N, C-alpha and C positions, 0 to 999 in steps of 0.2 A: 364807332370803334368801341366795344366794353372793356374798359379800363381795370374794371374791378376783377374781370375774369384774367387779365393777363398778370393780375399782383397774386392771385391765388395759384397760379403755375409757379411763377416764380418762388414763393412761398415753400414750396415743396422742396426746391431743392438749394435756396439759399436762408442762412438765418436773419439777412437786413436785407429790407426792400424799400427803397426810400421816394416818395411822391414828391419830387421837387416842387417848392413852395408849400407845402402841405404838412408833412413829417414822414417821419418814417416806421415801418412795421419791423418787429424784431422777434422773432421765434427762438422761446428759452425751453430748452431740453429739460424734462421732469422723470424723473424714474418713476419704472412701477414700485407699486405701492398695495396694500391690504388694509381696509379697513376691518377689524377684528370685529368692532361691535356689529357690523351688517353682514361680515364675512362674504363682502365682497371684494375682488382680484382687480385693480387697474393695469393696462397697459403701459408702456412708455409714452409720454405725450412730446408733443411740442409746442408750447404754450405761445399765442401771441398776445404782445403787449403795444403798445404806440407812444413813441417821443414826437412832440411836434418839432422839439429842438434840430432832429435831422431832418432837415428841409432843403438841402443844398442836394445838386445834382452830381451825382454819381456814375449817370449813363446807362445803369443797368437796364432801368425800366424804360427808358427812351429808349435804347440800343434796342430791346426786345420787339418794343412796336414798329420799329424803322425793319427791323426784319419780317416780324408777322406781315405787314400791308405793305411790303415791299414799296416804303417811300423812302426817300432823304431824311435826314435827322434833323435837320431843320424842322421839317413838316408833323416828323413825330414831335418834337418838343413843343409844338404851338397846338398840338392834339393834347397833350398833358398839360399844357397851360389852360387850357377852354375848361378842361374837366375839373383843373382845383377852382378855379373862378366860379363855377356853377356850384362846387361842393359849399364856397363860403358865403355864396348867397343863400343857400338854402339854412346855413347854420346861423345867419345873422337873422334872420327870418324867424328862427325859433325852432325851424323843423329838425325832426330828426333824421340822420343819413343813413342807410344803411349799405353795407359790403357784403352781398351773399357770401354766405360761408366764413365768413371774417370776424366780422364785426358791429356796431352802430357807434356813430357818433352824435353828440347833442353838447349846445353851450349849458355852463351851468352859470349862476347865478352872476359870478363874478365876469362874466364874458369867456371863460376859457374850454377850450375843446375839451370833450369827457368821453374817451374810448371805454366800450364795453364788450368782451371776446366773447364769440361764439363758441363757447364751449361741448357743444355737438360735432366739432371738426378736428379732426388729429392731421396736424402737417407733420408726422415724423414718418419717416416712410418705411423704417423697421417694423412698424409695428400696424403695417396697413393688414386689414383685415381680422386684427385683435378687437375683442370686445369686451367691456367687463363684464365680465360675470361673477355670481353670488353663490359661495359654495358654505353652505350652513352645517352645524355640528350637528353629528348623528346625537340623536335624544334615545334617552332610556337607556343607554350604556354605563352602568355603573363598574368601573376598573375593580371596588370592591367584592362586587359577586364574583368575578371571576376566581380571584383570590380564595374566596369562603369556597368554589368547589374546587379548585385544587387542591386545596387542604383537603376534603374530604376523600380525597382519594389516597392520602395519607396510610390510612388504614391497611386497605388492601395492599400495601406494599411491604408494611409490615408483618400480613400475614404468608406475604411468600418469603420474607427472608427465615421467619419461624420455620417453614417449610422445608428451606433447603438446610437450614441447620440441623433439623430432625433425621434429615437424611444423611448427611455427615456425620452424625452421631453412633448410625446403623453401621455405613459404609468403613470408618476409618478403623474401626474394631477388628471388623473382618480381613483386612489387607491386614492388618497386623501379625492378627494368626496365621493368614500364607505364608508370611516371608519364617516369622517365628516358630512354627511346629516342625518345618521340617530340619530344622539345623537343630531344633533340641531335642528330638527323637533320632530313632533309628531307621527313619521311612527310606532314606537313601543311601542308607549304609551298604546295600548290597550290590546297589549300581555303581557305588564308588571303586568296591572293592573289587570288580568283574573288570572295570576300564584303568583304572590306577593302582593294581597292585603290582605290576613290575614295570615301574617308568623307567627304572636307569639302565634297563636291558633291552626293551622291545627293538628300538630303533638300531640299537648295535646290532642285534640275534641278527638279525632279517638282513641286514648287509654280509653280513661275516657266516653265516651257518654254510651256504654253500661253498665258500673259498675255502674253510675249513676242511669238509667233508671232501674236497678235489684235491686237497693239499697230502691228508692222509690217507686217500684214496678207499675210506671206510663208507660204504652205501650200506641201508637199511635192509637187512636180508629180508625176503618176503614170506610169507607162513607156507607156501608150496614149498619154496626150497628147501624150507628146514623139514617140513614133516614129511617130502615126497624129494629126494633131491636126484636130478638124473643124471645119468652119466656121456661122457663125450658119445660123437657117432661114430669112431673107430672101435670101440668098444659097447657096441649096444648088446652084446651077448651076454658080458659078464655081467656077475650079479652082484651088486655090491651092498653091503651089510649098512643098516640102519646108524648114523651115528649116535655116540653116546653121547648125553649132554653132559658138558663139563658143568662143573658148580662154579656158582657166579659167573656165568656166562654173559650176560646181557645184562646193559647199564642204561638208566631212562634220563636223558640229559633233557633238563631244563634251559641253560643256557650256554654262551660260548661268546667268552670276552676278551677283548684287548687289554682291558683293563682290569687287574687284578680288583681293585676296589669295589667294583661292580660285582666281580663275581662274589666276593665277600659280602656285598650288600643281598645277595640275592641268597646265599646261605641262610642269612641271618631270618629271611620272611621263610625258606623251607622249616628251618626250626620252631618258630612259630605255628607252622600248620603239621608240627609232631613229626617230622622225617628228619632224617641222620644224615644230611648231605655230605658231600665231598666236592673238593676239588682236585682234577687232573691238568695238568700243564700237559697241553700237544707242543707237535715238533715245532708247529709253524709259530710259535708263541703266542698263540690262545688260550685262555683258561675255560676250562669246561666244569660246567658243574652237575654232578651227579645227584639226584636225589634219592634214587632206590637200585639196587643191585639185585635180579632175578637169576634162577637157574634156567626157567625156559621161555622162549619165544611168547608163546599163550598171556603166560603171568605179567611176563614186562609188559604188554601190548596191553592186558586193563589195567595193569597200574597207569601204563600213558594216558588212555582214555580219561583216567581220573583224573590225574595232576594238570592234562591239559584245559580242563575247565579253570582252574585260577592260573597257568599258567601258558598262555597260547604260545602255541611254535615247540610243545616239547616231540621230542625223536627217542628215537631207540636206536643203540649203536653197540657192538661187540667189543666187551673189555679188553 
């Protein structure tokens, strides 16, 4: 029976394995470490030491041998005793006793047993398969050179900033001109007059013009009806003399308002355009603004077309 092989097996799973009558093997944990000088990395290690004072029988080694060989405990104990006696005889003769993959024993000058562990075996199970490895630092790499290269790029960044500032110096004045020129000149004056010249009356005029005309039962006469009046069907054979136009018969109305203040506001606008407007009160309570009075329909129609350019919705009515 190779007792040394059983001791090696027990050292992987136990921190202390005692050989009765000889001494005990103790496993000491050492964490991973780095040798900065050589650049070597070492995994965690369970180092084996020996204590000759631990020579009592704890039953671990004897019990393992008994199970492995299927013998009783006493026979297993006798087998261990014979193994210890053989080791002591060799040491007394000055021989070196080697436990494979554990270490070696020899008596020193004082006659004491001296143990030298085997450093090539690692009994730490978590480090299984891990070997020391060397990682040397990179040679020829100077951080200062990288900093110099980085600083060499600064002029490029400065040039790009100057380019952006140059573009901004051109674009910003142009944008300022686009905003300032239209408001300082009459560029949009015509458009403003065409769209906002009658702000008080447009909505009110469109809503009540039809209602006012229906209430007063006044329709704009057609040119054909004035120039060629048609007689009734029952008197078709009668000859009707053309009507004689009355003085100031047709008026050009620019707006009809429920509020007199709005009517006065439009009157003021017409006066600025050179007209002599008047305000007529309708039977339904509305106020009509008359821009001009004409004797015939053709003249009134021409005036209406001219005034409607600045006062949309202008119409002709009989006085």
